[in-house]
DRENSE-386671 format. One record per residue (C-alpha): residue number from 1; x, y, z; residue in one letter. Coordinates in steps of 0.02 Angstrom, whole numbers. Each point is the difference from the previous one (the first is absolute). Layout:
DRENSE-386671
   nr      c1      c2      c3  rest
  NUM       X       Y       Z     a
...
***
This chain:
DRENSE-386671
   nr      c1      c2      c3  rest
    1    5546    8576     725     m
    2    -120      50     115     h
    3      -5     103     152     p
    4     -12     -60     162     f
    5    -183       0      53     l
    6     -98     -88     124     p
    7    -128     -93     -19     t
    8    -174      42      74     p
    9       1    -113     167     r
   10     205      53      33     q
   11     -60     186     -42     t
   12    -141     -17     146     n
   13     121    -105     131     l
   14     129     152     -39     l
   15    -125     132      25     l
   16     -57    -104     182     l
   17     166      -4      37     m
   18      38     175     -17     a
   19    -153      58      98     f
   20      27     -99     131     a
   21     189      49      -5     t
   22     -66     194       9     i
   23    -124     -31     150     g
   24     156     -92      86     a
   25     118     123     -20     a
   26    -132     130      65     l
   27     -19     -83     148     y
   28     188     -12      46     l
   29      47     154     -53     r
   30    -142      90     103     i
   31     -29    -122     144     s
   32     163     -59      35     v
   33     135     108     -71     v
   34     -79     171      31     e
   35     -94     -37     146     s
   36      49     109     146     d
   37     -77     -99     141     t
   38      83    -170     -74     l
   39     160      80     -10     a
   40       3      72     198     a
   41     -59    -195      50     a
   42     145     -62     -98     c
   43     133     131      75     f
   44     -76     -55     161     a
   45      41    -171      -6     g
   46    -169     -83     -49     a
   47      11    -170     -72     e
   48    -125       7    -111     r
   49     -12     -92    -172     a
   50     -30     182     -94     s
   51     152      51      82     c
   52      94    -155     -83     g
   53     -73      41    -151     l
   54      39     199      14     r
   55     188     -53      16     r
   56      -7    -127    -141     l
   57     -85     133    -123     i
   58     140     144      68     l
   59     148    -128     -34     e
   60     -58     -43    -175     l
   61     -33     183     -30     y
   62     185      49      57     a
   63      60    -147    -124     l
   64    -101      73    -140     e
   65     -76    -186     -16     v
   66    -147      34     -68     f
   67      52     102    -139     g
   68     153    -130     -43     g
   69    -123    -159      -4     v
   70    -109     129    -116     a
   71     149      47    -103     l
   72      83    -195     -48     i
   73    -182     -78     -28     a
   74     -40     139    -130     a
   75     185     -20     -74     t
   76     -34    -183       2     v
   77    -171      23     -85     h
   78      55     120    -127     f
   79     107    -118     -58     f
   80     -92    -168      16     r
   81    -190      70       9     p
   82    -102    -106     108     d
   83    -165      45     123     a
   84      63     -64     143     m
   85     160     114      -7     t
   86    -103     145     -62     f
   87    -104     -41     168     g
   88     151      -8     128     i
   89      73     147     -83     a
   90    -171     112       2     l
   91     -13     -67     170     c
   92     140      58      73     a
   93       2     150     -96     a
   94    -156      69      87     i
   95      64     -60     143     l
   96     163      84     -45     g
   97    -102     185     -45     l
   98    -114       6     162     f
   99     143     -58     133     l
  100      96     139     -72     d
  101     140     -99    -100     n
  102     -45     104    -158     v
  103     145       7    -106     v
  104      31    -162     -42     p
  105    -169     -39      18     s
  106     -51     126    -129     a
  107     139     -56    -125     f
  108     -77    -182      11     a
  109    -183      56     -22     a
  110      70      88    -163     a
  111     101    -165     -59     i
  112    -153     -75      25     l
  113    -112     114    -113     v
  114     139     -28    -121     m
  115     -23    -167       1     s
  116    -163      10     -89     f
  117      78      64    -158     a
  118     151    -148      23     r
  119     -49    -158    -119     p
  120     -50    -158     109     a
  121      99    -159      36     r
  122     -35    -106    -143     g
  123     -95     106    -108     g
  124     -66     -47    -177     r
  125      64    -176     -72     p
  126     121      39    -157     r
  127     -94     -43    -152     p
  128      42    -185     -49     a
  129     123     -24    -166     q
  130    -116     -22    -152     r
  131      40    -157     -86     a
  132      20       8    -186     e
  133    -172      19     -75     r
  134     -56    -137    -128     r
  135    -130      30    -123     a
  136    -144    -116      24     t
  137    -104     -69    -149     p
  138    -173      83     -20     p
  139    -129    -132      83     a
  140     -64     -47    -162     s
  141     168     -67     -70     s
  142      23    -190      -5     r
  143     196      12      19     a
  144      95    -103     109     t
  145     155      35     102     h
***
């Protein structure tokens, strides 16, 4: 059985997704969640899209959704390796780590690392049953069967 290894195309896509998620998580953390001016405007009753986004992120943080999704997807990926579940778990773990759902997200990241040592689904096909070998006559033989 061979371990889970994404193809080069899947690896490039996973890297792109990971870096985009890091950028989005940094933006959400610095510009939306920890912004004092935005927090003051939202508490003052400003109806802005960023205030709704801030409320949504804080609700998801309180429910530990990012870490929970990462943990579920990483567990599914561990038992049934697939590039899609790996990508979902990776992005959710990154969001969870940057948005303070640290414990479940770190555990999910550890499961993702361990999944590289686990055999992939399907694996190598079993060797076929060998048929009984019969001796063939030499090429110069004129014997008939």
